[in-house]
N, C-alpha and C positions, 0 to 999 in steps of 0.2 A: 340518643347519645348527647345531646345540650341539655340542660336539667334547668333551665333559668327562673326558677321558682325560688318564691320567699320562705326557704324553709328552716336550718338553724338557726344558730345564732350572727352567724357572718352572713348569710346572703338576706335573712329579714331586717336584720339590720340593717344592711346597705339598699337595700330596695327602700326597705320605710324613708329611713333617711333621704333619700332623693324625692321623693314624695313629698318631706317635708319642705326641703330644698325648693320645688319648684314652687312652693306656694310662700316661702321665704317666710317659715317659721319652722324654726329647725326646734326652739324649746317649744315641749307639750306639756299644757295643763293637764290634772289628773285630781278631779276636786273630791274623790273617794278617801285620798290619803286624810284628806284635814276632817272625817266624818267617822274616823274609828283611831281606837286609843291601845293597840294594842303596839309590843314593839320594831323597833324596823318599818314601821308602814307604809314610807315613802320607797323601802324596796320591795314590798311586798308587792304591790300596783306596778314596778318596771319592767316590763318585758325584756328577757334576752336583747343584748344589743344595745343595751341601755343605762343609763344608772340616774340615781335623783340630782338633778340642777340643785343650783347654790339658793336659789329660792325655792322655798317649802312649797308642795305643793303643785310642783312641774319632774318633769324627767328631762334628760337630753341624751345625744348617740355618744357613744364609747368610741365609735370606729370615727380615723382620719377625716376629712371634708372634702376634699381633690377626686378621691372618685363617684360619691354620690352627687356633690354640686355640679361635676359633667354630668351625668345621668339624669338631674333633675332639670339641666338646663336643656338638654335635649327633650326628654320628656315634655318638656313647655312647648319647645317651639314645631314637636313633629309628632307630639300626643304619645298618649299612654301606650307602652309598649317597646316605643322606639328606642328606652334606653338598656334594655336588654342587646342594643348590638354593639354596644361599648366593648364590652369581652372578645366577640368576635371578630371586630375590625380590629381591635388592638394586636388580639393573638396574631392575626393576618398579618398587619403592619410590621410586628417585632419580626418574624420569619422572615421578612422582605429586608428589614434592615440586615438583619443578621447573615441576610446574603450578602449583601453590600459592603457590611464590613468585611466579610471573609475575602470578598472580591477584591479591595480595596490592599488586603494584607497581600492572599497568596495567590491571585487569578479568580479565574471563574469557575475551576473545579473545587476549588477551595471554598468558595464562597454558595457554590452548590451543595456541598459536602457540609457545612455552618449550618446553612438553613436546615437540611435534613434531619440531622442529628438532632437541631431543635423542636422541630415541629414533630420527632417520636418518640421525644424525651417524655416518663412517664408524670414528672411532675408537669412541666409545662402543658400535657394532653387535659389532665385530670384541672387544672385551673385555667383551660378553656372553656372549661365545660360550664360552668356556673358562675350567678354573677357575684365574682369578688377581686379585690384590689391587686394580685400581687400579677397578673400579665401587663394592666395598665402600669404600674410600677415598672416593670423591668422596661415596658415599650416607652417611655418617656424619658429613662434614663439613657436609651439606645439611640434614639434618636437628638438626644441633646449632644451626645458627641460625635453622630455624622453630620450635624448641622454645624457645631462648631469649631470643627478642623477647617471649615470651608472660611477664603479668604474677602468673603463678601458682606460686610455687616450687615445687611438685611438677611442672611445666616443665620449670623450670632445673635438676632434680636431674638429669632424663632426659637434658637437654642435658649434662649434666656427665660421664652417662656414655658417650655418643654422641661427647664428645671425646677421652675416653680410650682409646675403642675406634678411633678413627680416630690417634692419635697410636701406638697402639700396629699398626695394621695398616701406617702409611708415618712412621717416626719422623722424616726430615727436614719433616715440613712441619709438626712441632708448633709454629713460630711463628706458624700460621695462627690458633692461640687469642688473640693481640692484638689484630685485627681484632673475633675475634667477642665479644672480651669488651666491646671501648667501642658493639658493637650491640647484645649485650644489658643494658648501664650504660643505654644510652637506651630499649629498647622498641622497639614500636610508634608511637613516636611520640604516643602519650598525652600530654595536659598531667597527668600527676602526676611525684613524684619520681623521681629516678636509681635504676636498680634493682640497690641493691648487694650485695643477697644473692644475687641473681641472678650478676650477676657476680662475686663471690667461689665461687658453686658452681662454674661454667664454670673460674675459675682452678683450684679444687681439683683438678675432673677433669685437668686439662694435667697438674698436678703429677702427681698419681697415675700417668698415664699415661707420663708423661717418666720417674718414678722406677722403674717397673716395668720398664721398656727397659734404662733405667743399668743396673740390677742383675741382667739376664739378660744385657746384653753382659760384663758382669764375669764370669757364670760358665762364659759359651761363651766368649766372648773375652779374658777377664783382661784388660779395663780398659773401664771403665764410656763412653767416649768411644770406643769401637773396636768399628762393625758388624760385622757378617758379609764385609763388602763393604770394608772395610779400614780404615785411618785414613785421616779426612777430607785430611790434606794429599796422599794420594796419591789423593783421587777428585776432585778440585777446584784449578782452577788457572785464573788469570786469562787465560791463552793461550786457555782453549776460549772464549771469550766469544764473539768475530768470528763463527766456526763455527758455533755452536749457534743464535747470533741469527738467522747468513743460513738455515740449516734449518729452523727451526721457524716461521720467517715465511712462506717458500714454502711448506713440507707445512700450513700454517693457511691458506692461499690456494689452495691445490690443494685444499684438503678441504672449505671451507667458503666459499671463492669470494673476489673481491675484496669484496664486499657485507660481510665481516666489520671493515672497517675504520670501516662505520657503527656497530659499536657503540659506539667511541671519541665518537663524536657523541652517540648515544645514552642516553649515560653521563654527559653534560652537559646533557641534558635533565632526566632522573632528578633530577638534583641541584637542579632546581628549587624542590621545596615540601619542607616540613619532614619527613614521612613519607619519602618515597622520596629525599631526599638522603642519611638514615644508610644504607640501602640502597646510596648510589650508594659513597659513603665503603669500606663493606663492601667492594661489588666491587673496588674498586682496589687498596685494601689487599691483598686476598686475589691478585689479580693479580700484584701488584707482589711479594709474598711465593715465590710459585709459581714465575714466573719466576725469582727469584734464587735459589731453590732447584736449577734446571736448570739456567742459561746459562753458569754456570762449570764443570759437572760432565761428566765424561767425556763426547767427542761417541758419538752413534749414528748412525745410517747411512740408516735408512727411515723413513716418516712415521706407524710405528704406535708410535711413541714421543711422539708427542700424548696417548696416555693418560697420561703424566705429568700433563698439563694438565687434566685431566675436574673435577677440585674447583672448579674455574673455568668450567666448559660452561653449568650453568644462570643463573649469572649473565651469561655474555658473553649467551646468547641473550636474555635480557632488557633486556639493553641495547642491544642488536642490533634486536628490533623496537620499543626506545621513541625507536627513531628518528622515528616518527610522531608522536611528541607535540611535534616543530615547531610554533611558537607559533601560524602562521596557523593550525594545524588544532586549536586547542583547545577550541573551539565547534561542531565540525564531527564528533561521533564516527563519522557514516557513515561518511565518507570515511577518518578517521583508522582507522579498522577494516578498511575495504579496503587499504589500506597496511599494514596488517599482514601480511592475510591474501597481500598480494601475496609482500611479502619472503619470508614461508613459505612459500610455494608453489615458486617461483623457488630457494630454497635448499636447498630440501627434494628439488626435482626435481635437485640439483646432486648430493645427499650419496645419493641413490639411483644414478643414475649411477656414481659413483667408486664404490660398493661395487661393483655388479655390474662392472665395468671389472676390479678390481682383488680377483677372488674371494674376497671376505671371505664369504661365504657358504659358500664351499666347505671352512670348516675343519674339519669332522667328515671329509669324503673323506682331507684333509690328514692329521689327526691318528688317522685311523682303522688306520694303517700302524704305529702301536707297537702296536696288540693284537694287529695279525695277527702281527708279529714274535715276541713275547712269548709268544703262543699255542704257537706254530711251538716255539718253546724248551721250553717246560712239556710239551710233549706228544711232540716226537721225539728231545730230542737224552738225553744221561745225568745223573742229580742231579749229580754229580760235575763237572759240567762251570764252567770259570772262562772269564769271557768279556773278551778284551782288546780295549777299546773306549771310544769317548767318548760320542757323540750318543745312544747307548741305555743309557749306563749307570745313568740314573736310573729310567728305565721297567724294566729291566731287576729292579733291586732291589724296585721296586713291584711289579710283578706276580709273579714269578719268586721272591723270596729268594734266587736263586742269586748269587756272587760276581762282582766284576768287578776287572777293574787299568783304569784310564786310562793309555791310551798315552800321550796328550798329556805325562803329568806323568812316563816313562820316559824314563830317561837314553839317546840312540840306540844304544851300544854295548850294552846291558845288557839288549836284547830275547829275544837267543837264550838270556841267563844266565836271564832270568825265565820263559821258557818250561820252561828243564830243572827250577828249583825249583818248579815250578808240579807239575810232575808227578813230581818227589820227594816233594812232600807229599800225591798221593793224588788233585790234579785233572787234569781234561781241559781242557786249553787251547785255546780257538779265538780268532781274530780276527774279529769284528761288525762288517764299514765299509758304511755308508751308500755310494753311490758319488761323491757329492765327498769324502768322505774316504780313497778309494784312493790318489788322488798325493799327497794329505798324508802319508798314511803311508809312500807308497815314499819323499818326499823326508825324510824323518824317518829310515827304518832303513835306506834299499836302502845307502848305502856303507857301514854298519857290519857288515851278517849278511846271508847272502842270504837269509833270511826275510822281510827288507823289502822284496824285491822283487815278492813275490805273484804270482812266475810259474808258478803252478800253477794244475790245476782247483779252483775252492772246491766243496766238499761242499754247500753246498747254495748255491742262486742264487732269492732270494725276489724277482721281477720285480716282482709290481705293487707294493714296497714299495720298489723301487730297494735291495734289501740283499743283500749276500754273506757266507757263512760259510766262512772258510778254518781247515783243520785242518792246522795247522803239521806235522804226523806224515806228511802227506801227500807232504809233498816231498821 
């Protein structure tokens, strides 16, 4: 089921960055950049998950540092492979934390239902099976809320640390500290004064996390406000709003059923008591901030990007089952619990159907191709091989430490020059392409050079992985 493999851009980027943090060397030198003369040379030698550093001849991680830093620390403490447990452990912790949250708000049945709904939700299941930062992000924010509402300062300090980790893991969600501070200030509804020390601790954690992000941005990308993805003005546009609203709404209904609309009514019922009203306001504030963080962001094209909203999911499911708090059922606990159970069964069944129909549990089988391909490269191709590729650029660097050249950054009329130059530098160039990449490669290069036509027999055809390796010297 789980596929803790350095595969595509995200997984290879996070895992390779974890290895760099273990060695305390997140900036990677690439000497080949200075030895070639084609345009965008620094980009061509930079694998997926990275971008050129501000010092020429280096590349730096694109992804936020919190998750890979944690993996690097665990890897250093417990050895290689231990870092793979971060996502499973935080996934289990998030399910447990969601259950505790639901129990506080509505009792044991609500808590158990919240845990079940989260544990079977398709975006959560998918992200629990691969080394990405979405589950840890949701875990840190949920833990921060549970610890922050406690009246003991030691718990508030722990909440502060969780907030710092959450911001380091997903910096664009730093504004979530605002509703959390208000929640901490009020506490769990106890008839006590406002918890100013706890709120101050959470604020300090938010400032520390944001400050470290800004510092590292300046080192990696040249400015505190520029992330690995680029400047905010390049990422966020008002024109993205209609597309994102339509897509995220459609995907939410597809994965959570139309019953998800009941969560909004449930939030109203939550607001009727002094204790749960604090959580209702926190839920509304959290949802609004997460929504605003992504509805103006560049659009994506499939349901898996609901993963951005995982920090809201525990609150969403508590609100959903809180629909049973309708006034007519206030004094009928058995019937109220029956309504909660019925809602849970229906939505969980829909979750399971969606998960199986969309092959979510086949993640390991789909991602194992990266291991098969890189094992072959390591064992069967010469040590001076350099791979002109795209999709496998991160996994090749991670598993084999061989050099790569990204064809998607290579100017079309320089392909033949690049092959000749690499050979002159003592390398053996190969084109490594997945099946879907071949027409892309031909469209980019075939008009400029015969090598772009790929009209000769591949040196290797890895059928199971749908990968072909072409040796340009064989044409």
